[in-house]
C-alpha positions in Angstrom: 34.8 -40.9 -17.7 32.6 -40.1 -14.7 31.2 -36.8 -14.2 31.0 -35.6 -10.7 27.9 -33.6 -9.7 28.9 -31.1 -7.1 26.1 -29.8 -4.8 24.9 -26.4 -5.8 25.4 -23.7 -3.1 22.5 -21.5 -2.8 23.4 -17.8 -2.6 20.4 -17.0 -0.2 21.7 -19.6 2.2 25.2 -18.2 2.0 23.7 -14.8 2.8 21.9 -16.2 5.9 25.1 -17.9 7.1 26.8 -14.4 6.8 24.1 -13.0 9.2 21.9 -11.4 6.6 18.5 -11.2 8.3 16.8 -10.3 5.1 18.0 -13.6 3.7 16.4 -15.5 6.4 13.0 -13.7 5.7 13.5 -14.5 2.0 14.1 -18.2 2.8 10.9 -18.1 4.8 8.8 -16.6 2.2 10.2 -18.9 -0.5 9.3 -22.1 1.4 6.7 -21.3 4.1 3.6 -21.9 2.1 4.7 -25.3 0.8 6.0 -26.4 4.3 2.8 -25.2 5.8 0.7 -27.3 3.4 2.9 -30.4 4.2 2.4 -29.8 8.0 -1.4 -29.3 7.7 -1.9 -32.4 5.4 -0.1 -34.3 8.1 -1.7 -32.7 11.2 -5.2 -31.6 10.1 -5.1 -28.9 12.4 -4.4 -25.3 11.5 -2.9 -24.2 14.8 -0.6 -27.2 15.1 0.5 -26.9 11.5 1.4 -23.3 12.2 3.3 -24.2 15.3 5.1 -27.1 13.6 6.0 -24.8 10.6 7.5 -22.2 13.0 9.4 -24.8 15.0 10.7 -26.3 11.8 12.0 -23.1 10.6 13.7 -22.3 13.8 15.3 -25.7 13.9 16.5 -25.3 10.2 17.9 -21.7 10.9 19.8 -22.9 14.1 21.4 -25.7 12.1 21.9 -24.0 8.8 25.6 -24.4 9.0 25.1 -28.2 9.1 23.2 -28.2 5.9 25.6 -29.9 3.5 23.8 -29.2 0.2 23.6 -32.9 -0.5 19.9 -32.2 -1.3 17.9 -29.0 -1.9 17.2 -26.8 1.1 13.6 -27.3 0.4 14.0 -31.1 0.7 16.0 -30.7 3.9 13.4 -28.4 5.3 10.7 -30.7 4.3 12.2 -33.5 6.1 12.2 -31.4 9.2 8.6 -30.6 8.9 7.7 -34.1 8.4 9.6 -35.1 11.4 8.2 -32.4 13.6 4.6 -33.3 12.4 5.1 -36.8 13.2 6.4 -36.0 16.8 3.3 -33.8 17.2 1.1 -36.7 16.2 2.9 -39.1 18.6 1.9 -36.5 21.4 -1.6 -37.3 20.4 -1.0 -41.0 21.0 -1.9 -42.3 17.6 -2.9 -45.9 17.5 -0.8 -47.8 14.9 -2.3 -51.1 13.9 0.0 -54.0 12.9 -1.3 -56.0 9.9 0.0 -59.3 11.4 -2.2 -58.7 14.4 -5.4 -58.1 12.6 -7.6 -59.8 10.0 -8.0 -57.7 6.9 -10.7 -58.8 4.3 -9.4 -59.8 0.9 -9.7 -56.8 -1.2 -10.0 -58.9 -4.4 -13.4 -60.1 -3.2 -14.8 -56.6 -2.8 -16.3 -54.6 -5.7 -13.8 -52.6 -7.6 -14.4 -48.8 -7.8 -14.3 -47.7 -11.4 -12.1 -44.8 -11.6 -14.1 -43.3 -14.6 -17.4 -43.6 -12.6 -15.9 -41.9 -9.6 -14.6 -38.8 -11.3 -14.3 -37.0 -8.0 -13.2 -33.4 -7.5 -10.1 -32.8 -5.8 -11.7 -30.7 -2.9 -14.0 -33.7 -2.0 -10.9 -35.9 -1.8 -9.1 -33.3 0.4 -12.2 -32.9 2.7 -12.6 -36.7 3.0 -8.9 -37.0 3.9 -9.1 -34.6 6.6 -11.8 -36.7 8.2 -9.4 -39.8 8.4 -7.9 -40.6 11.8 -4.5 -39.3 12.3 -2.6 -42.6 11.7 -4.4 -43.3 8.6 -3.9 -39.8 7.1 -0.3 -39.6 8.2 0.6 -42.9 6.3 -1.6 -42.0 3.3 0.1 -38.5 3.0 3.6 -39.9 3.4 2.9 -42.6 0.8 0.8 -40.8 -1.8 1.6 -37.2 -1.3 5.3 -37.1 -0.1 6.4 -40.2 -2.1 7.9 -42.3 0.7 7.8 -46.1 0.5 6.6 -48.3 3.3 10.1 -49.0 4.6 10.9 -45.4 4.8 7.6 -44.6 6.5 8.1 -47.3 9.0 11.6 -45.8 9.8 10.1 -42.3 10.1 7.3 -43.4 12.4 9.4 -45.9 14.2 6.9 -48.8 13.6 7.0 -52.1 11.7 6.9 -52.0 8.0 3.7 -54.2 8.2 2.0 -51.5 10.4 2.4 -48.8 7.6 0.9 -51.3 5.1 -2.0 -52.0 7.3 -2.6 -48.2 8.0 -2.3 -47.6 4.3 -4.8 -50.3 3.4 -7.3 -49.2 6.0 -6.9 -45.6 5.1 -7.8 -46.2 1.4 -10.8 -48.2 2.6 -12.0 -45.6 4.9 -11.4 -42.9 2.3 -13.4 -44.8 -0.3 -16.1 -45.3 2.3 -16.3 -41.5 3.0 -16.2 -40.6 -0.7 -19.2 -43.0 -1.4 -21.1 -41.5 1.5 -20.4 -37.9 0.0 -18.6 -36.7 3.1 
């Protein structure tokens, strides 16, 4: 016997659909901090993150009727924020590097970093990540923080999967370098 899982309807979204302006405010309050952090991690620029956050909420509110409850509202909104952040990055003309067109050193030959030795504080890692180039930081965030795989990242960024793998490898290398330098 199969049990069908029906999407849960959110009372707050229903209120918004009925025109309750306080419902919109409550949705914004509920999700704005997390979505802002997502945008900021992607863009590394406070003003751009704030703009993208506002544009994302406007888009979500305009299209609220098309929200089908297949996922949570937060998941749906997060996808909007990520897509808008990527569009903002594309305006900056981020250079994506294809792994097949570059030579990357064999990582097995390099000295491994001992995780126990490098018990780094979260703040130092965050600061170092913010110093990464946009392309590196974007792929690293989508892969490590947002949980996307390389195939999904390639689709989101409209690049080859090998390109996302290259960016990820280089981002990790650069991040380790920055952490070793104490940046």
